[in-house]
C-alpha positions as CSV (number, residue, x, y, z in Angstrom):
1,M,-5.8,9.0,10.6
2,Q,-3.7,6.7,12.5
3,K,-4.4,3.0,11.2
4,K,-6.9,1.9,13.8
5,T,-6.0,-1.0,15.7
6,D,-2.4,0.6,15.7
7,I,-4.2,3.9,17.6
8,L,-6.2,1.2,19.9
9,A,-3.5,-1.0,20.4
10,A,-1.3,2.3,21.9
11,S,-4.7,3.1,24.6
12,L,-4.9,1.9,28.2
13,L,-8.2,1.0,27.3
14,F,-7.3,-1.8,25.2
15,S,-3.1,-2.2,25.5
16,G,-2.8,-5.7,25.6
17,L,-5.6,-7.3,23.7
18,P,-4.7,-9.5,20.9
19,P,-5.5,-8.5,17.1
20,E,-8.7,-10.3,16.3
21,Q,-10.3,-8.2,19.7
22,L,-8.2,-5.1,18.0
23,G,-10.1,-5.7,14.4
24,Q,-13.4,-6.2,15.9
25,I,-12.9,-2.7,18.1
26,A,-11.9,-0.5,15.2
27,A,-14.4,-2.6,13.1
28,I,-17.5,-0.5,15.1
29,G,-15.2,2.5,15.2
30,T,-16.5,5.6,13.3
31,G,-13.7,8.4,12.6
32,R,-14.5,11.9,13.0
33,R,-12.6,15.0,12.8
34,Y,-13.4,18.0,14.4
35,G,-11.5,21.8,14.5
36,K,-10.7,24.0,17.4
37,G,-13.3,25.0,19.5
38,T,-15.6,22.5,18.3
39,T,-18.3,21.2,20.8
40,V,-17.9,17.4,20.9
41,F,-21.2,17.0,22.9
42,H,-23.1,19.0,25.8
43,E,-23.8,18.3,29.1
44,G,-27.8,16.8,29.0
45,D,-26.5,14.7,25.6
46,P,-27.9,10.9,25.7
47,G,-24.7,8.7,26.1
48,I,-25.2,7.1,23.2
49,G,-21.4,6.1,22.9
50,F,-18.6,7.0,23.7
51,Y,-14.9,8.5,22.4
52,M,-11.2,8.1,22.0
53,V,-9.0,11.2,21.1
54,A,-6.8,10.2,18.0
55,S,-5.0,13.4,18.1
56,G,-5.7,16.9,19.7
57,K,-6.7,17.1,23.1
58,V,-9.9,17.9,24.3
59,K,-11.2,19.4,27.6
60,I,-14.2,17.5,29.4
61,F,-16.1,21.1,31.5
62,K,-19.3,22.2,33.1
63,T,-20.6,25.5,33.4
64,S,-22.4,27.6,36.3
65,F,-25.2,29.1,35.8
66,D,-22.7,32.2,35.9
67,G,-21.2,31.2,33.0
68,K,-18.0,30.5,35.4
69,E,-15.9,27.2,33.3
70,Q,-14.5,24.4,35.3
71,I,-12.3,22.2,33.7
72,L,-13.3,18.9,34.8
73,H,-10.2,16.6,32.8
74,I,-8.5,17.3,29.3
75,F,-7.9,13.9,27.4
76,G,-5.0,13.7,24.6
77,P,-4.0,10.8,22.1
78,G,-4.8,7.1,23.1
79,E,-7.5,8.5,26.5
80,P,-10.8,7.7,26.1
81,F,-13.9,9.8,26.9
82,G,-17.7,9.6,27.9
83,E,-17.8,6.3,28.8
84,V,-19.0,6.4,31.7
85,P,-22.8,7.0,30.9
86,V,-22.3,5.1,28.2
87,F,-23.0,1.9,30.6
88,H,-24.8,3.7,33.1
89,G,-27.2,4.5,30.1
90,S,-27.2,7.8,31.7
91,P,-26.4,11.4,29.4
92,F,-23.2,13.0,29.3
93,P,-23.1,14.5,32.9
94,A,-20.3,18.0,31.3
95,N,-19.5,19.8,28.2
96,A,-16.7,18.2,26.1
97,E,-14.7,20.5,23.3
98,T,-11.9,20.3,21.9
99,L,-8.9,22.4,22.7
100,A,-6.7,21.8,18.7
101,E,-8.0,20.4,15.7
102,S,-8.9,16.5,16.7
103,E,-9.2,13.4,15.2
104,L,-11.5,11.1,17.7
105,L,-12.5,7.3,17.2
106,F,-16.2,6.8,18.4
107,F,-17.7,4.0,19.5
108,P,-21.8,3.4,19.2
109,R,-23.0,2.2,23.1
110,A,-25.3,-0.9,21.6
111,E,-22.4,-2.4,19.2
112,F,-19.8,-1.6,22.2
113,V,-21.6,-3.2,24.9
114,A,-22.1,-6.5,22.6
115,L,-18.9,-6.3,22.2
116,I,-17.6,-6.4,25.5
117,T,-19.9,-8.7,26.8
118,A,-18.3,-11.3,25.1
119,T,-14.6,-10.4,25.8
120,P,-13.8,-10.0,29.6
121,S,-10.3,-9.4,29.2
122,L,-11.5,-6.0,27.6
123,A,-14.1,-5.9,30.7
124,L,-11.0,-6.1,32.8
125,N,-9.6,-3.1,30.9
126,M,-12.5,-1.0,31.3
127,L,-12.3,-1.4,35.2
128,A,-8.4,-0.6,35.4
129,V,-9.7,2.2,33.3
130,L,-12.2,3.4,35.1
131,A,-10.3,3.1,37.9
132,L,-7.9,5.7,37.3
133,R,-9.9,7.7,36.5
134,L,-11.9,7.1,40.2
135,R,-8.5,7.9,41.7
136,R,-7.9,11.3,39.4
137,F,-11.4,12.4,40.2
138,A,-10.7,12.1,44.2
139,A,-7.2,14.3,43.9
140,Q,-9.0,17.0,41.9
141,I,-11.6,16.7,44.1
142,E,-9.0,16.8,47.4
143,N,-6.9,19.6,45.9
144,L,-9.9,22.0,45.3
145,S,-11.1,21.6,48.4
146,L,-8.4,21.3,51.0
147,K,-5.8,22.7,49.3
148,E,-4.7,26.8,48.7
149,V,-3.9,27.3,44.9
150,P,-0.5,27.7,45.2
151,A,-0.4,23.6,46.2
152,R,-2.4,23.0,43.7
153,L,-0.1,23.9,41.6
154,A,3.5,22.4,42.7
155,A,0.8,19.7,42.7
156,H,0.3,19.8,39.1
157,L,3.5,20.7,38.5
158,C,4.7,17.5,40.2
159,Y,1.6,15.5,38.2
160,L,3.4,16.7,34.5
161,M,6.9,16.1,36.0
162,D,5.7,12.6,36.8
163,E,4.3,11.9,33.4
164,Q,7.0,13.6,31.0
165,Q,9.0,12.1,33.3
166,R,11.5,14.4,33.9
167,D,12.5,16.3,36.8
168,D,13.8,19.6,35.5
169,R,11.5,20.8,33.6
170,V,7.5,20.3,32.2
171,V,6.1,21.6,29.3
172,L,2.8,23.2,29.6
173,D,-0.1,20.9,27.3
174,I,-2.8,23.4,27.6
175,P,-3.0,27.4,27.8
176,K,-2.0,29.2,31.0
177,G,-6.0,30.0,30.6
178,Q,-7.2,27.3,30.7
179,L,-4.5,25.1,33.6
180,A,-6.2,28.3,35.7
181,S,-9.9,27.0,35.1
182,L,-8.2,23.2,35.6
183,L,-6.9,24.6,39.1
184,G,-10.0,26.4,40.1
185,T,-8.8,29.5,39.3
186,S,-8.1,32.6,37.9
187,S,-5.7,33.9,35.4
188,E,-4.5,36.8,36.9
189,T,-3.9,34.5,40.7
190,L,-2.4,31.9,39.0
191,S,0.2,33.9,36.9
192,R,0.8,35.8,40.6
193,I,1.6,32.5,42.3
194,F,4.1,31.8,39.2
195,G,5.6,35.1,39.7
196,R,5.8,34.1,43.4
197,M,7.6,30.2,43.0
198,S,9.8,32.0,40.4
199,D,10.9,34.2,43.1
200,E,11.0,31.4,46.0
201,G,13.3,29.8,43.1
202,L,11.1,26.7,43.1
203,I,10.8,27.6,38.6
204,R,11.5,28.9,35.9
205,V,8.8,30.6,33.7
206,E,9.9,30.5,29.8
207,G,6.7,30.7,28.0
208,K,4.6,27.2,27.8
209,T,8.4,25.2,29.7
210,I,8.7,25.4,33.5
211,V,12.3,25.0,34.3
212,I,12.2,23.0,37.9
213,L,14.9,24.6,40.1
214,D,14.2,22.9,43.0
215,A,11.7,19.7,42.4
216,P,11.8,18.7,46.5
217,G,11.0,21.9,47.5
218,L,8.1,22.1,44.9
219,R,6.6,18.3,46.1
220,E,6.7,19.7,49.5
221,R,4.2,22.6,48.8
């Protein structure tokens, strides 16, 4: 695993903190390795600590009574997850599972709460991350409840363009089946929409790479 302080310094949550504080946080973090498809925690498990992705990817999802999966978030290197239940003192509200072989840092609740109580700058960083997470949830709720599936896909591709800082192509970081779950649709419907967007001259699909042929048109969907 990469040096813990380097992982922390590169993350949004801990960026800008002085080396001394990064060292204190690293001291209470424990590295854990997970194989692909391994459960990190189940919905309802006690929120005894939170995690940060050092390498790999983790999906946060809920499962309906009939077994249908709805992906809520997908987190990559430098991103924390499971932090809200830790501060609220409640169980985890969803499931977490690795999408690839992953290395995670685990921060136990009691030690981290004691540290953040004594470090106001860390508390401010936590508030900023939680505010960003809330904006993402609001956007996802809007997409799932108010937009049709083509508009949801277009919005996600635009999000990837902004995240990857390119307007000519994006690379899907998850399989299309998981992307369908994230967008609240089926794999078959998603494939048809990719085909329709290709016919309309908006995109060209090259495996995991989506070539953007008409970025303004895609943003207007």
